[in-house]
Each structure stands twice: as structure tokens, then as C-alpha cells.
C-alpha positions, 0 to 999 in steps of 0.5 A, a space after each residue: 850126644 849133643 848138648 842143647 845150648 840155651 838160646 837167648 831171646 832178645 829182651 822185649 823193649 817196652 816204650 817209656 811213659 813219654 813214648 807211649 804218651 806220644 804214640 797215643 796222642 798221634 793215634 787219637 789225632 789220626 783217628 779224629 781226622 779220619 772220623 771228621 773226614 768220613 763223618 763230619 759234625 755240624 752246628 745248626 745256626 738259625 731257625 730255617 729248619 724249625 721245628 725239626 732242628 733248633 738253633 745250636 743243635 749239634 748234628 752228625 753228617 754222613 758222607 758215606 751215604 752218598 758215596 754208595 748212593 744218591 740223595 733221596 727225597 726227604 733226606 736232610 742234607 748239608 751242602 756248600 752254598 751255591 751263591 758265589 758271595 757265600 761259597 764258604 757257607 754250609 747250609 742244611 735243608 731238606 731234599 724236596 726235588 730230585 734230578 729231572 723232576 718238575 717242582 712247582 709252588 702253587 697257592 703256597 703249596 709244593 707240587 712234585 711232578 704235579 702231585 701235592 707234597 704231604 709235609 707234616 714236618 713244616 713249622 707253618 704254612 708258607 705265605 710270603 716266600 711261597 709265590 707261584 713259581 716252577 723249576 725243572 731240575 737238570 741232571 744231578 740237581 736237587 731242590 732243597 727247602 727249609 722246614 720253616 718255609 717263611 724263614 728259609 733261604 733255599 732253592 726258592 731263592 738260589 735255585 737247585 743244588 748240584 750234587 757236587 755241592 752236597 757234603 752229606 746226609 744228617 743222620 744223628 743229633 747229639 746235642 742237646 741231650 733231651 733231643 739226642 738220637 737218630 734223624 728219621 727219614 721222611 717218606 713220600 708214598 704218593 710220589 713215585 721215585 
């Protein structure tokens, strides 16, 4: 009968405290970078989106929404400026018009394809910056406006925003804490998509 020889197993080598700390730091940095690429954060600077957002609100922006779909009317988006002198500036506005639509401002009110847009979210009726005008959007172009119409630099000034400039959709406010929560989507039942 053969004697069973004991088998030696290699010792499990545990990393030192410094090795563990270095691995943890690298992991946190990688997760943070990946998170920022997929879900960047944004800071509201100014009053163009009042009353929906106030100056210094902090927001989470989802890039994923537009990897699997397209912007919809009522989405609040972050996008890179279309003005050449401000190319590095990121703006936040609400999508009003979709590709191929006819947008018209008549008597200080907004019409999409001839239908008056119901906008319960705006701060006040538009006066000075809402002179009669119209735009026909091209393929992959979006018309955006601030909720504070009398204090917003938007598509009325710089024209439609191409899809290539859109960073993502605002999905959550995490500061200030008293306004913490998801950002609701505005529906427009009177306008056919």
C-alpha cells in the first residue's frame, strides 16, 4: 500500500498595507473617471433656466439616454455652444423643437408646427426677446430655449443645436439638498411627435 504524501500548498500572499492602499486608490480613480465619462456632473451658472434651476444648482447629466435614443421635446439638455467664440462653453436649455419641425414665435408665444406650446414651467411671459420669427429645423437639429425666456441666450439667438453638440440629458439634481431629486420630463400632449 502506498503512503499518501502530504501536499504542500503555496501560501496565500497578502498584500501589504501600502499595496492595498495603492490598489484601492487606483480602483477609485478608474471608477470615478468611468463614471464621469458616462454620467458627468454639471453646475448651473446663471438664471436662464429659472424657475426650474437656480444659479449654483448641481446636476447629474446622462450621456446614456442619447446613446440609445434621441432627444425628445421637453428634455433638459447640456450641450456645447454652437457659437465659435464660445466653443468651450457648455449650456443648459430645454428642447422645444425636433428635427424637421417648424418653430415660430408669434405674439410672444411659441408654436410648433402651428400648435401653441403649453409651457407651465416658464418663469414669466416672454416680452423683449420674443419678437416674431420662425425656423425650420434640419435633419439632426434641435431648437432649445431657457425657461427664463427674458434672460436666456438660446436658439432664438444662435439658431438650432446640432445633435453632435449635445452632451446629454439632465436627470438628477443633487444640490442643494432641499431640492434634491430626479428631474421630471415635460410632456406636450397637444403636439404629435
